[in-house]
RODO-2510 file (C-alpha; in nm, 4 decimals, decimal comma):
residues 317
     n   res          X          Y          Z
     1     x     1,5618     0,3413     1,2585
     2     x     1,2029     0,2211     1,2296
     3     x     1,0820     0,0848     1,5625
     4     x     1,1405     0,1813     1,9260
     5     x     1,5035     0,1780     2,0475
     6     x     1,5656     0,2212     2,4192
     7     x     1,9321     0,3094     2,3599
     8     x     1,8464     0,6325     2,1775
     9     x     1,9318     0,9570     2,3552
    10     x     1,6236     1,1323     2,2160
    11     x     1,2795     0,9719     2,1859
    12     x     1,0277     1,1293     1,9520
    13     x     0,6684     1,2046     2,0496
    14     x     0,3632     1,0542     1,8836
    15     x     0,3069     1,3796     1,6911
    16     x     0,6610     1,3675     1,5557
    17     x     0,6201     1,0066     1,4422
    18     x     0,2906     1,1110     1,2808
    19     x     0,4673     1,3929     1,0939
    20     x     0,7381     1,1558     0,9695
    21     x     0,4756     0,9045     0,8550
    22     x     0,2737     1,1734     0,6759
    23     x     0,5768     1,3192     0,4957
    24     x     0,6985     0,9779     0,3776
    25     x     0,3508     0,8874     0,2510
    26     x     0,2832     1,2136     0,0670
    27     x     0,6190     1,2372    -0,1114
    28     x     0,6184     0,8703    -0,2135
    29     x     0,2623     0,8942    -0,3479
    30     x     0,3393     1,1951    -0,5678
    31     x     0,6328     1,0166    -0,7286
    32     x     0,4787     0,6741    -0,7893
    33     x     0,1047     0,7331    -0,8429
    34     x     0,1255     0,6488    -1,2194
    35     x     0,2390     0,2944    -1,1332
    36     x    -0,0626     0,2640    -0,9036
    37     x    -0,2964     0,3722    -1,1849
    38     x    -0,1492     0,1090    -1,4171
    39     x    -0,1704    -0,1601    -1,1496
    40     x    -0,5377    -0,0920    -1,0740
    41     x    -0,6340    -0,0800    -1,4438
    42     x    -0,4688    -0,4204    -1,4954
    43     x    -0,6279    -0,5656    -1,1819
    44     x    -0,9777    -0,4647    -1,2908
    45     x    -0,9444    -0,5961    -1,6475
    46     x    -1,1315    -0,9243    -1,6932
    47     x    -0,9669    -0,9947    -2,0295
    48     x    -0,6125    -1,1401    -2,0406
    49     x    -0,3178    -0,9011    -2,0021
    50     x    -0,1858    -0,9871    -2,3454
    51     x    -0,2170    -0,8544    -2,6988
    52     x    -0,5502    -0,9600    -2,8445
    53     x    -0,8584    -0,7852    -2,9795
    54     x    -1,0614    -0,8098    -2,6603
    55     x    -0,7920    -0,6735    -2,4272
    56     x    -0,7719    -0,3000    -2,3592
    57     x    -0,4311    -0,3190    -2,1932
    58     x    -0,1540    -0,5766    -2,2367
    59     x     0,1696    -0,4170    -2,1179
    60     x     0,3119    -0,1304    -1,9105
    61     x     0,4350     0,0728    -2,2088
    62     x     0,1233     0,0105    -2,4187
    63     x    -0,1116     0,0896    -2,1287
    64     x     0,0757     0,4107    -2,0475
    65     x     0,0579     0,5277    -2,4102
    66     x    -0,3107     0,4342    -2,4346
    67     x    -0,4060     0,6210    -2,1174
    68     x    -0,2145     0,9326    -2,2233
    69     x    -0,3609     0,9222    -2,5755
    70     x    -0,7223     0,8697    -2,4672
    71     x    -0,7344     1,0537    -2,1335
    72     x    -0,4329     1,2841    -2,1235
    73     x    -0,1164     1,2799    -1,9145
    74     x    -0,3055     1,3904    -1,6036
    75     x    -0,4937     1,0593    -1,6121
    76     x    -0,1767     0,8917    -1,4808
    77     x    -0,2482     1,0752    -1,1561
    78     x    -0,6196     0,9890    -1,1462
    79     x    -0,7442     0,9471    -0,7930
    80     x    -0,4440     1,1411    -0,6632
    81     x    -0,6392     1,3496    -0,4096
    82     x    -0,8014     1,0520    -0,2325
    83     x    -0,4734     0,8633    -0,2784
    84     x    -0,2903     1,1402    -0,0919
    85     x    -0,5568     1,1321     0,1774
    86     x    -0,5024     0,7572     0,1945
    87     x    -0,1249     0,8034     0,2185
    88     x    -0,1473     1,0563     0,5012
    89     x    -0,4077     0,8714     0,7091
    90     x    -0,2495     0,5319     0,6493
    91     x     0,1085     0,6522     0,6967
    92     x     0,0277     0,8330     1,0209
    93     x    -0,1875     0,5512     1,1588
    94     x     0,0598     0,2788     1,0664
    95     x     0,3847     0,4325     1,1898
    96     x     0,2399     0,5860     1,5084
    97     x     0,0767     0,2556     1,6033
    98     x     0,3908     0,0607     1,5121
    99     x     0,6149     0,2796     1,7271
   100     x     0,3655     0,2579     2,0148
   101     x     0,3464    -0,1225     1,9942
   102     x     0,7234    -0,1722     1,9709
   103     x     0,7645     0,0555     2,2749
   104     x     0,5120    -0,1573     2,4680
   105     x     0,7025    -0,4708     2,3700
   106     x     1,0295    -0,3207     2,4945
   107     x     0,8793    -0,2177     2,8279
   108     x     0,6641    -0,5198     2,9104
   109     x     0,8124    -0,8256     2,7368
   110     x     1,1527    -0,9956     2,7707
   111     x     1,4448    -0,8034     2,6209
   112     x     1,5041    -1,0790     2,3619
   113     x     1,1780    -0,9786     2,1876
   114     x     1,3313    -0,6433     2,0919
   115     x     1,6825    -0,7704     2,0206
   116     x     1,7282    -1,1338     1,9235
   117     x     1,3710    -1,1765     1,7945
   118     x     1,3320    -0,8206     1,6648
   119     x     1,2246    -0,9227     1,3088
   120     x     0,9484    -1,1471     1,4489
   121     x     0,8345    -0,8746     1,6890
   122     x     0,8275    -0,6223     1,4060
   123     x     0,6255    -0,8650     1,1928
   124     x     0,3533    -0,8929     1,4578
   125     x     0,3553    -0,5217     1,5449
   126     x     0,3596    -0,4250     1,1764
   127     x     0,0603    -0,6475     1,1069
   128     x    -0,1438    -0,4996     1,3930
   129     x    -0,0423    -0,1453     1,2963
   130     x    -0,1400    -0,2058     0,9325
   131     x    -0,4827    -0,3399     1,0289
   132     x    -0,5600    -0,0389     1,2492
   133     x    -0,4431     0,2015     0,9761
   134     x    -0,6487     0,0150     0,7137
   135     x    -0,9725     0,0618     0,9088
   136     x    -0,9027     0,4366     0,9261
   137     x    -0,7925     0,4781     0,5647
   138     x    -1,0153     0,2322     0,3747
   139     x    -1,2782     0,4908     0,2633
   140     x    -0,9996     0,6847     0,0876
   141     x    -0,8812     0,3605    -0,0763
   142     x    -1,2314     0,2921    -0,2117
   143     x    -1,2514     0,6449    -0,3542
   144     x    -0,9036     0,6159    -0,5078
   145     x    -0,9905     0,2861    -0,6786
   146     x    -1,3124     0,4220    -0,8246
   147     x    -1,1502     0,7376    -0,9606
   148     x    -0,8780     0,5309    -1,1278
   149     x    -1,1363     0,2842    -1,2653
   150     x    -1,3523     0,5402    -1,4438
   151     x    -1,2677     0,6505    -1,7954
   152     x    -1,3842     0,9476    -1,9986
   153     x    -1,7419     0,9099    -1,8694
   154     x    -1,7251     1,0578    -1,5193
   155     x    -1,9413     0,9021    -1,2492
   156     x    -1,7502     1,0989    -0,9869
   157     x    -1,6402     1,4475    -1,0927
   158     x    -1,4616     1,5403    -0,7706
   159     x    -1,3707     1,4041    -0,4293
   160     x    -1,6756     1,5691    -0,2724
   161     x    -1,8969     1,4330    -0,5518
   162     x    -1,7638     1,0832    -0,4923
   163     x    -1,8270     1,1022    -0,1184
   164     x    -2,1820     1,2296    -0,1676
   165     x    -2,2761     0,9716    -0,4320
   166     x    -2,1409     0,6748    -0,2401
   167     x    -2,3175     0,7883     0,0772
   168     x    -2,6475     0,8460    -0,1069
   169     x    -2,6525     0,5269    -0,3142
   170     x    -2,4636     0,2769    -0,0973
   171     x    -2,4701     0,4220     0,2523
   172     x    -2,1788     0,4390     0,4950
   173     x    -2,0988     0,0723     0,4324
   174     x    -2,0184     0,1634     0,0717
   175     x    -1,6961     0,3211     0,1952
   176     x    -1,5927    -0,0129     0,3446
   177     x    -1,6445    -0,2433     0,0477
   178     x    -1,3579    -0,4880     0,0275
   179     x    -1,2575    -0,4228     0,3897
   180     x    -1,2351    -0,7949     0,4718
   181     x    -0,9687    -0,8823     0,2121
   182     x    -0,8063    -0,5430     0,2747
   183     x    -0,7481    -0,6323     0,6401
   184     x    -0,6196    -0,9779     0,5477
   185     x    -0,3954    -0,8378     0,2757
   186     x    -0,2504    -0,5402     0,4628
   187     x    -0,2119    -0,7269     0,7900
   188     x    -0,0274    -1,0090     0,6159
   189     x     0,1717    -0,7974     0,3699
   190     x     0,2736    -0,5137     0,6008
   191     x     0,3581    -0,7521     0,8825
   192     x     0,5934    -0,9272     0,6411
   193     x     0,7280    -0,5952     0,5156
   194     x     0,8173    -0,4608     0,8604
   195     x     0,9616    -0,7977     0,9643
   196     x     1,1649    -0,8317     0,6446
   197     x     1,2916    -0,4747     0,6712
   198     x     1,4091    -0,5402     1,0259
   199     x     1,5617    -0,8741     0,9254
   200     x     1,7375    -0,7394     0,6163
   201     x     1,8830    -0,4404     0,8014
   202     x     2,0016    -0,6710     1,0807
   203     x     2,1765    -0,8964     0,8258
   204     x     2,3347    -0,5895     0,6616
   205     x     2,4650    -0,4619     0,9962
   206     x     2,5901    -0,8077     1,0944
   207     x     2,7811    -0,8401     0,7674
   208     x     2,9448    -0,5028     0,8296
   209     x     3,0204    -0,5930     1,1954
   210     x     2,8082    -0,3053     1,3247
   211     x     2,5804    -0,3034     1,6336
   212     x     2,2380    -0,4441     1,5513
   213     x     1,9529    -0,1933     1,5718
   214     x     2,1751     0,1075     1,5076
   215     x     2,1038     0,3992     1,2745
   216     x     2,0868     0,3148     0,9051
   217     x     2,2783     0,4578     0,6120
   218     x     2,1014     0,5873     0,3020
   219     x     2,1933     0,2908     0,0790
   220     x     2,1085     0,0416     0,3522
   221     x     1,7656     0,1932     0,4132
   222     x     1,6799     0,2156     0,0415
   223     x     1,7951    -0,1361    -0,0525
   224     x     1,6385    -0,3097     0,2483
   225     x     1,3186    -0,1093     0,2072
   226     x     1,2906    -0,2021    -0,1606
   227     x     1,3629    -0,5690    -0,0899
   228     x     1,1053    -0,5942     0,1881
   229     x     0,8418    -0,4211    -0,0264
   230     x     0,8914    -0,6420    -0,3320
   231     x     0,8976    -0,9724    -0,1421
   232     x     0,5931    -0,8939     0,0727
   233     x     0,3915    -0,7658    -0,2243
   234     x     0,4748    -1,0749    -0,4309
   235     x     0,3468    -1,3063    -0,1564
   236     x     0,0298    -1,1108    -0,0750
   237     x    -0,0607    -0,9926    -0,4270
   238     x    -0,3741    -1,2069    -0,4942
   239     x    -0,5389    -1,0528    -0,1881
   240     x    -0,4700    -0,7037    -0,3227
   241     x    -0,6214    -0,7898    -0,6605
   242     x    -0,9336    -0,9333    -0,4917
   243     x    -0,9695    -0,6233    -0,2749
   244     x    -0,9650    -0,3971    -0,5802
   245     x    -1,2347    -0,6013    -0,7578
   246     x    -1,4621    -0,5884    -0,4507
   247     x    -1,4155    -0,2140    -0,3994
   248     x    -1,5885    -0,1650    -0,7344
   249     x    -1,8942    -0,3751    -0,6545
   250     x    -2,2214    -0,1905    -0,7125
   251     x    -2,0661     0,0557    -0,9576
   252     x    -1,9094    -0,1857    -1,2074
   253     x    -2,0515     0,0189    -1,4956
   254     x    -1,7998     0,3011    -1,4402
   255     x    -1,5376     0,0936    -1,6234
   256     x    -1,7582    -0,0624    -1,8930
   257     x    -1,5708     0,1252    -2,1682
   258     x    -1,2587    -0,0724    -2,0735
   259     x    -1,4073    -0,4194    -2,1249
   260     x    -1,6182    -0,6842    -1,9527
   261     x    -1,7523    -0,6322    -1,6011
   262     x    -1,8357    -0,8844    -1,3296
   263     x    -2,0481    -0,8906    -1,0158
   264     x    -1,9119    -1,0785    -0,7153
   265     x    -2,1017    -1,1885    -0,4057
   266     x    -1,8067    -1,1622    -0,1701
   267     x    -1,4432    -1,2450    -0,1077
   268     x    -1,4623    -1,6220    -0,1653
   269     x    -1,6931    -1,5864    -0,4666
   270     x    -1,4504    -1,3357    -0,6204
   271     x    -1,1564    -1,5732    -0,5759
   272     x    -1,3497    -1,8659    -0,7249
   273     x    -1,4761    -1,6636    -1,0227
   274     x    -1,1335    -1,5215    -1,1046
   275     x    -0,9679    -1,8630    -1,0863
   276     x    -1,2419    -2,0216    -1,2999
   277     x    -1,2566    -1,7514    -1,5693
   278     x    -0,9038    -1,6094    -1,5717
   279     x    -0,6916    -1,8865    -1,4205
   280     x    -0,4099    -1,8555    -1,1706
   281     x    -0,2499    -1,5841    -1,3838
   282     x    -0,5638    -1,3782    -1,3290
   283     x    -0,4753    -1,3518    -0,9614
   284     x    -0,1535    -1,1751    -1,0598
   285     x    -0,2829    -0,9200    -1,3113
   286     x    -0,0903    -0,5956    -1,2741
   287     x     0,1938    -0,7685    -1,0897
   288     x     0,4737    -0,6017    -1,2907
   289     x     0,3837    -0,2364    -1,2204
   290     x     0,2827    -0,3398    -0,8691
   291     x     0,6238    -0,4882    -0,7890
   292     x     0,8016    -0,1854    -0,9361
   293     x     0,5776     0,0412    -0,7318
   294     x     0,6157    -0,1728    -0,4181
   295     x     0,9941    -0,1611    -0,4405
   296     x     1,0154     0,2131    -0,4953
   297     x     0,7342     0,3008    -0,2527
   298     x     0,8673     0,0830     0,0275
   299     x     1,2228     0,2100    -0,0173
   300     x     1,0971     0,5683    -0,0285
   301     x     0,8646     0,5274     0,2716
   302     x     1,1194     0,3666     0,5029
   303     x     1,4010     0,5955     0,3878
   304     x     1,2013     0,9186     0,4213
   305     x     1,0524     0,8104     0,7541
   306     x     1,4011     0,7366     0,8891
   307     x     1,5429     1,0647     0,7591
   308     x     1,2592     1,2790     0,8984
   309     x     1,2925     1,1019     1,2348
   310     x     1,6681     1,1699     1,2286
   311     x     1,6098     1,5401     1,1548
   312     x     1,3556     1,5676     1,4366
   313     x     1,5895     1,3851     1,6755
   314     x     1,8763     1,6225     1,5989
   315     x     1,6471     1,9207     1,6477
   316     x     1,5398     1,7938     1,9899
   317     x     1,8894     1,7012     2,1091
***
């Protein structure tokens, strides 16, 4: 189960937790990258997500057909290389830090923090783990967003090209555009996700009269993972949309073929401009593919992480 458990016979090393985090991130990313492409395209569109002359995209099916028709099927995996880099770095950083923090809590704080108040503890530890992983992985997130944003006119032809151009034209800080809202969003969202996952699995085990904190079944892990991902994404979504807009600042022209572009002066200015021009609904552009992705990705991540940890535990026993 995700999180440190003193009652386990075999405790995994940091390298083994890193391997489990990397595997869960890579496999999940391969399967659900097209939903990420759709989400980012919707988030960056200034025009309404509805059928009208000025709007490039207005629905999941229509957007998918349009992207395939204009850019080919491979376009649904645009930004996949930096996205995989993001998945590995973020997955490793997040799960290793989370396991380390929950172990510290077990050793140095009252036992109730890891038993009775386990969901709250996991919320705090998950938030701190997500923030540390975000700092490490944010350059890959910026690259992923920019690859997805560009159309047939290529500003960045490869991962190496993207790294070189950003460094030359924007400096090292260019790789950290949107870091502020990214830290707020991931810290808030992932804290909720870990806490909800712990809470939902505890409720499931209580309803089945099983010991709390025990190993999870496949259905239990998938359902609780999907639920925690959807709920946390729904609550934190406006921060994710803002982050994506800011990651494109300075190179807005790479998506000019898709519609209007905007220049924002920062996090607050972006929020104000979106609310003024696009309304509250503008803060939730791309929500549908995002929730689908969040449910599947979260279920896949938690499930695969648990299963890899179980395999490694059996091998070491």
